[in-house]
C-alpha positions as MATLAB code, in Angstrom:
seq = 'MQLHYGFEELTQIDWGSILPILIPFFLIAFLLIMIALIDLYRHRKTRENVLMWTIVILLFNTIGPILYFAIGRKEVHEHAISNR';
ca = [
       0.714 -107.939  -85.615;
       3.338 -105.385  -84.329;
       2.343 -103.589  -81.210;
       5.414 -101.443  -80.658;
       7.085  -98.875  -82.746;
      10.761  -97.983  -83.040;
      12.952  -95.435  -84.703;
      12.712  -97.344  -88.056;
       9.101  -96.159  -88.400;
      10.171  -92.484  -88.278;
      11.786  -92.896  -91.704;
       8.492  -93.977  -93.165;
       6.686  -90.770  -92.037;
       5.871  -88.347  -94.813;
       7.191  -85.277  -93.241;
       6.272  -83.024  -96.159;
       2.646  -83.499  -95.470;
       2.908  -83.037  -91.757;
       5.155  -79.918  -91.602;
       2.491  -77.460  -92.962;
       0.253  -78.537  -90.018;
       2.945  -78.282  -87.339;
       4.705  -75.075  -88.448;
       1.803  -72.719  -87.345;
       1.886  -74.280  -83.897;
       5.531  -73.816  -83.529;
       5.287  -70.181  -84.851;
       2.478  -69.377  -82.361;
       4.454  -70.841  -79.477;
       7.663  -68.967  -80.492;
       5.651  -65.719  -80.798;
       4.123  -66.217  -77.386;
       7.457  -66.656  -75.850;
       8.991  -63.748  -77.529;
       6.063  -61.428  -76.551;
       6.202  -62.650  -73.020;
      10.004  -62.096  -72.605;
       9.853  -58.669  -74.187;
       6.976  -57.676  -71.906;
       8.851  -59.080  -68.862;
      12.124  -57.300  -69.562;
      10.593  -54.034  -70.671;
       8.850  -53.809  -67.356;
      11.516  -55.507  -65.230;
      11.654  -52.690  -62.692;
       8.003  -53.106  -61.757;
       7.853  -56.983  -61.824;
       8.768  -59.403  -59.134;
      10.852  -62.506  -59.686;
      12.101  -61.634  -63.126;
      14.593  -64.516  -63.224;
      11.934  -67.042  -62.123;
       9.472  -65.867  -64.767;
      12.162  -66.056  -67.461;
      12.755  -69.656  -66.496;
       9.078  -70.505  -66.558;
       8.470  -68.814  -69.859;
      11.414  -70.724  -71.377;
      10.997  -74.216  -69.861;
       7.191  -74.454  -70.195;
       6.947  -73.394  -73.787;
       3.260  -72.750  -74.274;
       1.866  -72.657  -70.800;
       4.713  -70.604  -69.427;
       3.881  -67.378  -71.373;
       0.160  -67.885  -70.714;
       0.812  -68.260  -66.989;
       3.012  -65.069  -67.021;
       0.231  -63.092  -68.694;
      -2.313  -64.480  -66.380;
      -0.391  -64.316  -63.046;
       2.989  -62.644  -63.481;
       2.073  -59.191  -64.752;
       1.097  -57.792  -61.328;
       3.028  -54.663  -60.897;
       4.910  -53.745  -57.825;
       5.302  -50.035  -57.168;
       8.889  -48.805  -57.467;
       8.778  -47.290  -53.952;
       8.021  -50.709  -52.537;
      11.010  -52.198  -54.368;
      13.384  -49.503  -53.145;
      12.430  -50.038  -49.425;
      13.435  -53.686  -49.431;
];
């Protein structure tokens, strides 16, 4: 009995039956990333740490945009930004 798997087993996978299941997940993740980046850069004058949020959104594919929408959308008044 074989207990480990290698790259040879990847050639035996029927990708045609798996792709219709995986494509919606990839599309939703891509859509979340794009919406988060558009929102971040559309309101970049009233957001803090724009570069940090860009990195979080891009590196943590699914959880990054969710964290941005939950935590990162706190607006800073433009007057407070100009006084720094």
